[in-house]
N, C-alpha and C positions, 0 to 999 in steps of 0.2 A: 360864293354868291349864287342864289337861285336863278333859274331861267325865268325870264319875264318878257319874252318876245311877243309883241302884239302887232296887228295890222290895222290900218285905218278902214273906214267904210269904203272909201274909193278902191282900196286894194281888194277888199272882200268882193265888191261888185265886179271888179276886173277879173278876179279868179272865177267867179260863177259864170260870167260872160264867156271866158275862155273855154270852160268846160262845155257849155252849151253849144259853142261854135264847133267844137270837135265832134259833138254828137250829131249836129246838123249835116255837115260834110256834103251839102248840095242836094241830097235826096232824103226822103222820109226815113227816119231811124225806126228801129223796132225794139220792142221790149219782149223778151222771152221769159216765161215764168216756169220754174223748175221745182221738183221735189228734191229731197236729199240734202246733203251738206253743201253750203256755199264754198266755192274754191277760195284759196288764200287771197287772190286778187283777180281783177278782170283779165289779166294776161295769162292766167292758167286755164287750159282747155277744160271744157265740160267732160266729165268722165262717165260714171255709171248713172248720174242723175237723169231723170226722165223729164223731157220737155212736155209741159202740160198745155201751154197756150202761147200764142204769138200775137201781140198787139202792135198797131202801127201808129206812130206819132204823125202829126201834121207835117207838111213839107218844111215848115219852120217850127221845130219842136217846142221851143221855149220863147217867152217874151224876154225883154231885157231885164237884167238884175235890178231889183229895187231894194230899198232900205227895209231890213227886217227888224231893226232896233233890238239888240245890237246884231250887226251882221248884214248879210245880203241874201236875197232869195230870188229865184227865178221859177215861175210857174209854167208848167207845160200847157201848150195850146191843146186843142181837142186830141184825144187819143181814140183811134178806131178800135172797137172791141174785136176780139176773136169770135166770130159767129159760131164756131164749132170747135171746142177744145180738142186738142190732139189726143190726150190721154186722161184717165182718171188718176187722182192722187192727191196728196196733201202739199199744197204750195208752201215753200219755205224760203225761196230766194228768187231774185230776178236778175237779168242781165240786159243792159242797153247796148245795142250794136248799131253801127252805121249800116244802112240797108245796102248801099252801093258796094262796099267791100266786105261787109260783115265783120268789121273791126270792133272788138269789144272795147267799150269806153267806160262803163261803170257797172257795178252790181250792188245789191243790197238785200236786206231781209224782207220777207213777206209775213204778215201776221194780221190779226184782227184789231190790234191796238199796240202802240209802242214800237212799231216796226218802221223801216224805211218806206215801205209801201203797205198801207193798211187797207184791207178789203173786208167786205161783209162776211165772207167765209173763205177759209183756206182749203176746204174740201171741194175739189174740182171733179166734175163728171165729164167724161168724154162725150163730145157732141153738144155740150151746153155752151151758151154764150158767156164769155168772160170779159168784163169791162172794168175800166179804171176811170173814175169820174174826176179825180184830182191827183196831181203829182207835182212835187216841188223839189228843187235842189237848193240847199242852204250852205252858207259859209259864215262862220262866226268872225267877228272883228278881232276878238282877243286871242289869247293863246290857244 
């Protein structure tokens, strides 16, 4: 028999709210943007990748999960831009960390379309301002 495990909207919303609660952890979380290859998961340390920019989430990073039909979505509150990028390079992935302990919570791809984080450009220049105007976390209802 085929696998057909599905979750309800309430479960999807609870999952997204649990993720965002771990990101918040009491102080403003940060998003670091890197070049190079994305590690296998957020628990793997950054290696030779170069950090291009660091952005700061609001002290409450996300609003409560809402119905994304199908699934759940949480939208980030305002994200403070990095007023002066650390390095020049091609952004390819990001990592979200708690600011208090620097614990990695999530990471994803960066691109100009079809990525986890879509930006106007992935060509970063040291000293330039890097900003994110919108970011969401989603969880589907189904399998």
